C-alpha positions as a Markdown table, in Angstrom:
| # | Residue | x | y | z |
|---|---|---|---|---|
| 1 | Met | 144.4 | 60.6 | -77.5 |
| 2 | Lys | 140.7 | 61.9 | -77.5 |
| 3 | Trp | 141.0 | 63.8 | -80.6 |
| 4 | Leu | 141.8 | 60.5 | -82.1 |
| 5 | Leu | 138.9 | 59.0 | -81.1 |
| 6 | Arg | 136.9 | 61.5 | -82.1 |
| 7 | Ala | 138.2 | 61.3 | -85.3 |
| 8 | Leu | 137.7 | 57.5 | -86.0 |
| 9 | Leu | 134.1 | 57.9 | -85.0 |
| 10 | Ala | 133.4 | 60.8 | -86.8 |
| 11 | Leu | 135.0 | 58.6 | -89.5 |
| 12 | Leu | 133.0 | 55.4 | -88.5 |
| 13 | Leu | 129.7 | 57.9 | -88.8 |
| 14 | Met | 130.6 | 59.0 | -91.9 |
| 15 | Val | 131.1 | 55.4 | -93.4 |
| 16 | Ala | 127.8 | 54.3 | -91.8 |
| 17 | Leu | 126.0 | 57.1 | -93.2 |
| 18 | Ala | 127.8 | 56.5 | -97.0 |
| 19 | Ala | 126.6 | 53.4 | -96.1 |
| 20 | Gly | 123.1 | 53.9 | -95.1 |
| 21 | Ala | 122.8 | 56.4 | -98.2 |
| 22 | Ala | 124.0 | 53.8 | -100.7 |
| 23 | Trp | 121.5 | 51.3 | -99.2 |
| 24 | Gln | 118.7 | 53.8 | -99.6 |
| 25 | Trp | 119.8 | 54.9 | -103.7 |
| 26 | Leu | 119.8 | 51.0 | -104.5 |
| 27 | Arg | 116.2 | 50.7 | -103.5 |
| 28 | Ser | 114.9 | 54.1 | -104.6 |
| 29 | Pro | 113.5 | 54.2 | -108.4 |
| 30 | Leu | 115.9 | 55.8 | -110.4 |
| 31 | Gly | 114.5 | 59.1 | -112.5 |
| 32 | Leu | 114.0 | 58.2 | -116.1 |
| 33 | Ala | 113.8 | 60.9 | -119.0 |
| 34 | Ala | 110.9 | 58.8 | -120.6 |
| 35 | Pro | 108.3 | 56.6 | -119.0 |
| 36 | Ser | 110.3 | 53.7 | -120.4 |
| 37 | Val | 113.8 | 53.8 | -121.8 |
| 38 | Glu | 115.7 | 51.2 | -123.7 |
| 39 | Leu | 119.3 | 50.0 | -124.3 |
| 40 | Ser | 120.9 | 47.6 | -126.6 |
| 41 | Val | 123.8 | 46.3 | -124.9 |
| 42 | Glu | 126.5 | 45.0 | -127.0 |
| 43 | Pro | 128.6 | 41.5 | -127.2 |
| 44 | Gly | 131.6 | 42.5 | -125.1 |
| 45 | Ser | 130.4 | 45.9 | -123.5 |
| 46 | Asn | 132.2 | 46.2 | -120.1 |
| 47 | Pro | 131.0 | 47.5 | -117.1 |
| 48 | Ala | 131.9 | 50.9 | -117.4 |
| 49 | Glu | 130.0 | 51.2 | -120.7 |
| 50 | Val | 127.2 | 49.5 | -120.0 |
| 51 | Ala | 127.0 | 51.9 | -117.3 |
| 52 | Arg | 127.3 | 55.0 | -119.1 |
| 53 | Ala | 125.2 | 54.1 | -122.2 |
| 54 | Trp | 121.9 | 53.7 | -119.5 |
| 55 | Val | 122.8 | 57.0 | -118.3 |
| 56 | Ala | 122.4 | 58.6 | -122.3 |
| 57 | Ala | 120.1 | 56.5 | -123.1 |
| 58 | Gly | 117.9 | 58.2 | -120.5 |
| 59 | Val | 118.6 | 56.8 | -116.7 |
| 60 | Gln | 119.1 | 59.9 | -115.0 |
| 61 | Thr | 121.9 | 59.2 | -112.1 |
| 62 | Asp | 125.1 | 59.6 | -112.1 |
| 63 | Ala | 127.1 | 56.8 | -114.6 |
| 64 | Arg | 130.3 | 56.4 | -112.3 |
| 65 | Leu | 127.9 | 55.9 | -109.3 |
| 66 | Leu | 126.0 | 53.2 | -111.5 |
| 67 | Tyr | 129.3 | 51.6 | -112.6 |
| 68 | Gln | 130.3 | 51.5 | -109.1 |
| 69 | Trp | 127.2 | 49.8 | -108.1 |
| 70 | Phe | 128.1 | 47.2 | -111.0 |
| 71 | Lys | 131.5 | 46.8 | -109.7 |
| 72 | Trp | 130.5 | 46.4 | -106.1 |
| 73 | Ser | 127.7 | 44.0 | -106.2 |
| 74 | Gly | 130.5 | 41.5 | -107.6 |
| 75 | Gln | 128.2 | 40.4 | -110.4 |
| 76 | Ala | 129.4 | 43.0 | -113.2 |
| 77 | Arg | 130.8 | 40.5 | -115.7 |
| 78 | Gln | 127.8 | 38.4 | -115.4 |
| 79 | Ile | 125.2 | 41.0 | -117.6 |
| 80 | Arg | 124.2 | 39.9 | -120.9 |
| 81 | Ala | 124.4 | 41.2 | -123.9 |
| 82 | Gly | 120.9 | 42.0 | -125.5 |
| 83 | Ser | 117.8 | 44.5 | -126.0 |
| 84 | Tyr | 116.6 | 45.9 | -122.5 |
| 85 | Glu | 113.8 | 48.1 | -121.5 |
| 86 | Val | 112.8 | 49.8 | -117.9 |
| 87 | His | 110.3 | 51.6 | -116.9 |
| 88 | Ala | 109.5 | 54.0 | -114.2 |
| 89 | Gly | 110.0 | 53.1 | -110.8 |
| 90 | Val | 113.4 | 50.6 | -111.6 |
| 91 | Thr | 115.9 | 50.7 | -109.0 |
| 92 | Pro | 119.5 | 50.2 | -109.5 |
| 93 | Arg | 119.0 | 46.9 | -108.0 |
| 94 | Ala | 116.4 | 45.9 | -110.6 |
| 95 | Leu | 118.4 | 47.2 | -113.2 |
| 96 | Leu | 121.2 | 45.2 | -113.3 |
| 97 | Asp | 119.6 | 42.1 | -111.9 |
| 98 | Lys | 117.6 | 42.5 | -115.3 |
| 99 | Met | 120.6 | 42.3 | -117.3 |
| 100 | Val | 122.3 | 39.4 | -115.3 |
| 101 | Arg | 119.2 | 37.6 | -115.5 |
| 102 | Gly | 119.2 | 38.1 | -119.4 |
| 103 | Asp | 115.4 | 39.6 | -119.0 |
| 104 | Gln | 115.3 | 41.0 | -123.2 |
| 105 | Val | 112.8 | 42.4 | -124.7 |
| 106 | Leu | 112.2 | 40.0 | -127.6 |
| 107 | Glu | 110.3 | 40.8 | -130.9 |
| 108 | Gln | 108.9 | 38.1 | -132.6 |
| 109 | Leu | 109.0 | 37.1 | -136.4 |
| 110 | Arg | 106.3 | 34.1 | -137.8 |
| 111 | Leu | 106.7 | 32.3 | -140.3 |
| 112 | Ile | 103.9 | 30.6 | -141.8 |
| 113 | Glu | 103.7 | 27.1 | -143.6 |
| 114 | Gly | 102.8 | 27.3 | -147.2 |
| 115 | Trp | 105.2 | 30.8 | -147.7 |
| 116 | Asn | 107.0 | 30.9 | -150.0 |
| 117 | Trp | 110.8 | 32.8 | -150.2 |
| 118 | Arg | 109.4 | 36.1 | -151.7 |
| 119 | Gln | 107.0 | 36.2 | -148.5 |
| 120 | Val | 109.8 | 35.0 | -146.4 |
| 121 | Arg | 112.0 | 38.6 | -147.4 |
| 122 | Ala | 109.0 | 40.1 | -147.3 |
| 123 | Ala | 108.1 | 39.3 | -143.4 |
| 124 | Leu | 112.3 | 40.1 | -142.6 |
| 125 | Ala | 111.8 | 43.4 | -143.9 |
| 126 | Ala | 108.2 | 44.0 | -142.3 |
| 127 | Ala | 110.1 | 42.6 | -138.6 |
| 128 | Pro | 110.5 | 45.4 | -136.6 |
| 129 | His | 113.9 | 46.5 | -134.5 |
| 130 | Leu | 115.5 | 43.8 | -136.8 |
| 131 | Gln | 118.8 | 44.7 | -138.7 |
| 132 | Pro | 118.0 | 44.5 | -142.7 |
| 133 | Arg | 121.6 | 42.5 | -143.1 |
| 134 | Thr | 120.0 | 40.1 | -146.0 |
| 135 | Ala | 118.1 | 43.7 | -147.6 |
| 136 | Gly | 121.1 | 44.1 | -150.5 |
| 137 | Met | 121.7 | 40.3 | -150.5 |
| 138 | Ser | 121.0 | 37.9 | -153.6 |
| 139 | Asp | 119.5 | 34.9 | -152.5 |
| 140 | Ala | 122.7 | 33.1 | -153.6 |
| 141 | Asp | 124.8 | 35.6 | -151.4 |
| 142 | Val | 122.1 | 34.9 | -148.2 |
| 143 | Met | 122.6 | 31.3 | -148.8 |
| 144 | Ala | 126.6 | 31.3 | -148.8 |
| 145 | Ala | 125.8 | 33.4 | -145.9 |
| 146 | Leu | 124.1 | 30.2 | -144.5 |
| 147 | Gly | 126.8 | 28.0 | -144.8 |
| 148 | Ala | 124.5 | 26.2 | -148.1 |
| 149 | Pro | 126.3 | 27.5 | -151.1 |
| 150 | Gly | 124.4 | 26.6 | -154.3 |
| 151 | Leu | 121.4 | 25.8 | -152.8 |
| 152 | Ala | 118.1 | 27.6 | -153.6 |
| 153 | Pro | 116.2 | 29.5 | -150.6 |
| 154 | Glu | 113.1 | 27.9 | -151.2 |
| 155 | Gly | 111.4 | 25.9 | -148.8 |
| 156 | Arg | 114.9 | 25.8 | -147.0 |
| 157 | Phe | 113.2 | 27.3 | -143.4 |
| 158 | Phe | 111.3 | 26.0 | -141.5 |
| 159 | Pro | 107.7 | 27.8 | -140.7 |
| 160 | Asp | 107.2 | 28.6 | -137.0 |
| 161 | Thr | 107.7 | 32.1 | -134.4 |
| 162 | Tyr | 111.1 | 33.0 | -134.0 |
| 163 | Ala | 111.9 | 35.1 | -131.0 |
| 164 | Tyr | 114.5 | 37.6 | -131.2 |
| 165 | Ser | 116.7 | 40.2 | -129.4 |
| 166 | Arg | 116.1 | 43.8 | -130.8 |
| 167 | Gly | 119.1 | 44.7 | -133.3 |
| 168 | Val | 120.1 | 41.6 | -134.4 |
| 169 | Ser | 120.3 | 40.5 | -137.8 |
| 170 | Asp | 117.8 | 39.1 | -140.0 |
| 171 | Leu | 120.1 | 36.5 | -140.6 |
| 172 | Thr | 120.8 | 35.5 | -137.2 |
| 173 | Val | 116.9 | 34.7 | -137.5 |
| 174 | Leu | 117.1 | 33.1 | -140.9 |
| 175 | Arg | 119.7 | 31.0 | -139.8 |
| 176 | Arg | 117.9 | 29.8 | -137.0 |
| 177 | Ala | 115.0 | 28.8 | -139.3 |
| 178 | His | 117.1 | 27.2 | -141.7 |
| 179 | Glu | 119.1 | 25.0 | -138.9 |
| 180 | Ala | 115.6 | 24.0 | -137.5 |
| 181 | Met | 114.1 | 22.6 | -141.1 |
| 182 | Thr | 117.4 | 20.9 | -141.3 |
| 183 | Arg | 116.9 | 19.3 | -138.4 |
| 184 | Arg | 113.4 | 18.6 | -138.9 |
| 185 | Leu | 114.1 | 17.4 | -142.2 |
| 186 | Ala | 116.6 | 14.9 | -141.2 |
| 187 | Ala | 114.5 | 13.2 | -138.6 |
| 188 | Ala | 112.1 | 12.9 | -140.9 |
| 189 | Trp | 113.8 | 11.3 | -143.5 |
| 190 | Ala | 115.7 | 8.9 | -140.8 |
| 191 | Gln | 112.0 | 8.0 | -140.0 |
| 192 | Arg | 110.2 | 7.6 | -143.4 |
| 193 | Gln | 108.3 | 4.4 | -144.4 |
| 194 | Pro | 110.1 | 2.0 | -146.2 |
| 195 | Gly | 109.6 | 1.8 | -149.9 |
| 196 | Leu | 109.6 | 5.6 | -151.0 |
| 197 | Pro | 109.3 | 6.7 | -154.4 |
| 198 | Leu | 111.9 | 9.5 | -153.2 |
| 199 | Lys | 115.7 | 9.0 | -153.6 |
| 200 | Ser | 116.8 | 11.8 | -150.8 |
| 201 | Ala | 116.0 | 14.0 | -147.9 |
| 202 | Glu | 116.0 | 17.0 | -150.9 |
| 203 | Asp | 113.1 | 14.9 | -152.7 |
| 204 | Ala | 111.2 | 14.3 | -149.6 |
| 205 | Leu | 111.6 | 18.3 | -148.7 |
| 206 | Ile | 109.9 | 18.8 | -152.7 |
| 207 | Leu | 107.0 | 17.0 | -152.1 |
| 208 | Ala | 106.6 | 18.0 | -148.8 |
| 209 | Ser | 105.9 | 21.8 | -149.9 |
| 210 | Ile | 103.7 | 20.2 | -152.4 |
| 211 | Val | 101.4 | 18.6 | -150.1 |
| 212 | Glu | 101.8 | 21.4 | -147.9 |
| 213 | Lys | 100.0 | 24.0 | -150.9 |
| 214 | Glu | 97.8 | 21.1 | -151.6 |
| 215 | Thr | 96.2 | 20.2 | -148.4 |
| 216 | Gly | 92.8 | 21.9 | -147.6 |
| 217 | Ala | 91.5 | 19.7 | -144.4 |
| 218 | Pro | 95.2 | 18.5 | -142.1 |
| 219 | Ala | 92.7 | 15.3 | -141.6 |
| 220 | Asp | 93.6 | 14.6 | -145.4 |
| 221 | Arg | 97.2 | 15.4 | -145.3 |
| 222 | Ser | 98.6 | 11.8 | -145.4 |
| 223 | Arg | 96.1 | 10.8 | -148.2 |
| 224 | Val | 96.9 | 13.8 | -150.4 |
| 225 | Ala | 100.4 | 12.5 | -149.5 |
| 226 | Ala | 99.2 | 9.2 | -151.1 |
| 227 | Val | 98.5 | 10.6 | -154.5 |
| 228 | Phe | 101.2 | 11.8 | -155.2 |
| 229 | Val | 103.8 | 9.1 | -153.5 |
| 230 | Asn | 101.5 | 6.5 | -156.0 |
| 231 | Arg | 101.7 | 9.1 | -158.9 |
| 232 | Leu | 105.4 | 8.9 | -159.0 |
| 233 | Arg | 105.8 | 5.4 | -158.4 |
| 234 | Ile | 103.7 | 4.0 | -161.6 |
| 235 | Gly | 105.6 | 7.6 | -163.4 |
| 236 | Met | 102.2 | 9.3 | -163.7 |
| 237 | Pro | 102.7 | 12.8 | -163.7 |
| 238 | Leu | 102.1 | 14.7 | -160.5 |
| 239 | Gln | 100.0 | 17.3 | -162.3 |
| 240 | Thr | 99.1 | 19.9 | -159.5 |
| 241 | Asp | 98.1 | 23.8 | -159.9 |
| 242 | Pro | 100.5 | 25.1 | -157.1 |
| 243 | Thr | 103.6 | 24.4 | -159.0 |
| 244 | Val | 102.4 | 25.9 | -162.4 |
| 245 | Ile | 101.5 | 28.6 | -160.3 |
| 246 | Tyr | 104.4 | 28.9 | -158.8 |
| 247 | Gly | 106.8 | 28.5 | -162.3 |
| 248 | Leu | 104.5 | 31.5 | -163.3 |
| 249 | Gly | 106.0 | 33.6 | -160.3 |
| 250 | Glu | 104.6 | 37.3 | -159.9 |
| 251 | Ala | 102.8 | 36.7 | -163.3 |
| 252 | Phe | 100.6 | 34.8 | -161.7 |
| 253 | Asp | 97.3 | 37.1 | -161.1 |
| 254 | Gly | 95.1 | 34.8 | -159.1 |
| 255 | Asn | 93.4 | 32.8 | -162.2 |
| 256 | Leu | 95.1 | 29.9 | -163.5 |
| 257 | Arg | 94.4 | 29.1 | -167.5 |
| 258 | Lys | 94.4 | 26.3 | -169.1 |
| 259 | Arg | 96.7 | 27.5 | -171.4 |
| 260 | Asp | 99.1 | 28.3 | -167.8 |
| 261 | Leu | 98.8 | 24.5 | -167.4 |
| 262 | Gln | 100.3 | 23.8 | -171.4 |
| 263 | Thr | 103.3 | 26.3 | -171.0 |
| 264 | Asp | 105.9 | 24.7 | -170.3 |
| 265 | Thr | 108.3 | 25.9 | -167.4 |
| 266 | Pro | 110.4 | 23.7 | -165.1 |
| 267 | Phe | 107.6 | 23.5 | -162.5 |
| 268 | Asn | 104.9 | 22.4 | -165.0 |
| 269 | Thr | 104.1 | 19.3 | -163.5 |
| 270 | Tyr | 101.2 | 18.9 | -166.0 |
| 271 | Thr | 103.9 | 18.6 | -169.1 |
| 272 | Arg | 107.1 | 17.2 | -166.9 |
| 273 | Gly | 107.1 | 14.3 | -165.1 |
| 274 | Gly | 108.4 | 13.5 | -161.8 |
| 275 | Leu | 109.5 | 16.0 | -158.9 |
| 276 | Pro | 110.1 | 20.1 | -160.0 |
| 277 | Pro | 113.7 | 21.2 | -159.4 |
| 278 | Thr | 113.1 | 22.4 | -155.9 |
| 279 | Pro | 110.6 | 23.2 | -153.1 |
| 280 | Ile | 107.4 | 25.9 | -154.0 |
| 281 | Ala | 107.0 | 26.7 | -150.6 |
| 282 | Met | 107.8 | 26.0 | -146.6 |
| 283 | Pro | 106.7 | 22.6 | -145.7 |
| 284 | Gly | 105.4 | 22.6 | -142.0 |
| 285 | Ala | 106.2 | 19.3 | -139.4 |
| 286 | Ala | 102.9 | 17.9 | -140.4 |
| 287 | Ala | 103.7 | 18.0 | -144.4 |
| 288 | Leu | 106.9 | 16.5 | -144.1 |
| 289 | Gln | 105.6 | 13.5 | -141.4 |
| 290 | Ala | 102.6 | 12.7 | -144.3 |
| 291 | Thr | 105.1 | 12.6 | -147.1 |
| 292 | Leu | 107.3 | 10.5 | -145.3 |
| 293 | Asn | 104.6 | 8.1 | -144.3 |
| 294 | Pro | 101.9 | 8.6 | -146.5 |
| 295 | Ala | 97.9 | 6.6 | -145.9 |
| 296 | Pro | 98.2 | 3.4 | -146.5 |
| 297 | Val | 95.3 | 3.6 | -149.8 |
| 298 | Gln | 95.7 | 3.6 | -153.8 |
| 299 | Ala | 94.3 | 6.8 | -154.5 |
| 300 | Leu | 95.5 | 8.4 | -157.4 |
| 301 | Tyr | 93.2 | 11.3 | -157.8 |
| 302 | Phe | 91.8 | 13.9 | -155.4 |
| 303 | Val | 89.2 | 17.0 | -155.9 |
| 304 | Ala | 88.0 | 20.1 | -153.3 |
| 305 | Arg | 84.6 | 19.5 | -152.5 |
| 306 | Gly | 84.2 | 22.8 | -151.4 |
| 307 | Asp | 84.7 | 22.8 | -147.4 |
| 308 | Gly | 88.3 | 22.7 | -147.4 |
| 309 | Ser | 88.3 | 18.6 | -147.7 |
| 310 | Ser | 89.0 | 16.6 | -150.5 |
| 311 | Gln | 87.1 | 13.5 | -152.6 |
| 312 | Phe | 89.6 | 10.9 | -153.2 |
| 313 | Ser | 89.4 | 8.6 | -155.8 |
| 314 | Asp | 91.2 | 5.1 | -157.0 |
| 315 | Asp | 90.7 | 5.6 | -160.7 |
| 316 | Leu | 89.6 | 8.2 | -163.6 |
| 317 | Ala | 86.4 | 7.3 | -163.7 |
| 318 | Ala | 85.5 | 7.5 | -160.1 |
| 319 | His | 87.7 | 10.7 | -160.2 |
| 320 | Asn | 85.4 | 12.0 | -163.1 |
| 321 | Arg | 82.8 | 11.5 | -161.0 |
| 322 | Ala | 83.6 | 13.5 | -158.1 |
| 323 | Val | 84.5 | 16.4 | -160.0 |
| 324 | Asn | 81.0 | 16.1 | -161.6 |
| 325 | Gln | 79.7 | 16.3 | -158.4 |
| 326 | Tyr | 81.9 | 18.8 | -156.4 |
| 327 | Gln | 83.1 | 21.0 | -159.2 |
| 328 | Arg | 80.1 | 21.1 | -161.5 |
| 329 | Gly | 77.1 | 20.9 | -159.3 |
| 330 | Gly | 76.4 | 17.0 | -160.8 |
| 331 | Lys | 75.7 | 18.3 | -164.1 |
């Protein structure tokens, strides 16, 4: 009987020692093969795969021990997919907490108001840790993949800063930007000023892209929009340089010449009336708002003052005087 009691006590002691060792291990920093170790946990990965992946990435411990901790904690199924980074001093407990919280390493892509589609694609290509799924896709293929077949990509993405997990597809980020523009445009169109000479939200997007490119000072935006709305109302050509420049594409060398204004293209608003066939850039929220709620002014012209702001005129004679004053030095 005594030997049974001794065996039981020995077993209890071993259990206590094992529990103490496990507790100490959970609170002790894990060895790392480098100052920081990164891992992308793919969707659908099971806890054992995650444990092995951490060890393969540079966490210096037994993968089986790490997996048993995930399992014993009761949180193994709460591990979230994503990109993670751990640094020296991380404990097994902190490692699991990070994945359960979804405390990921995020990169950022900033899309700027007024950028065109070429600039968007260039930004996607340069973005760090972004899977270049669209790199070999045509514009039409990209839009089809986004669920918008037949639409030109120009102006379809909302300019904002988008955070993303490392290793995600650039198409994922584009989809978010496209959905954001769709929502923003629909909301602005629903709150539009009555009586605008715009037939659809598509027209609004095109005009907003022009307003975005033509506005130097934010305070002038609603009056810039009013000028173009007023011109559309009376059937006057928009006569805006940014559309001509857009139509020139990569052939534009930074110097807009008289012959460029006289050369007809679908985007030349000097030679053609109405709106161009597509947006020419990404309008921001302020441009959408100004386009659909322009200032209550009768201006038909504006000219840059040289300080970023514009001088607005109701008629050609006043405009010519303003041009003489601000562009020709009053000569």
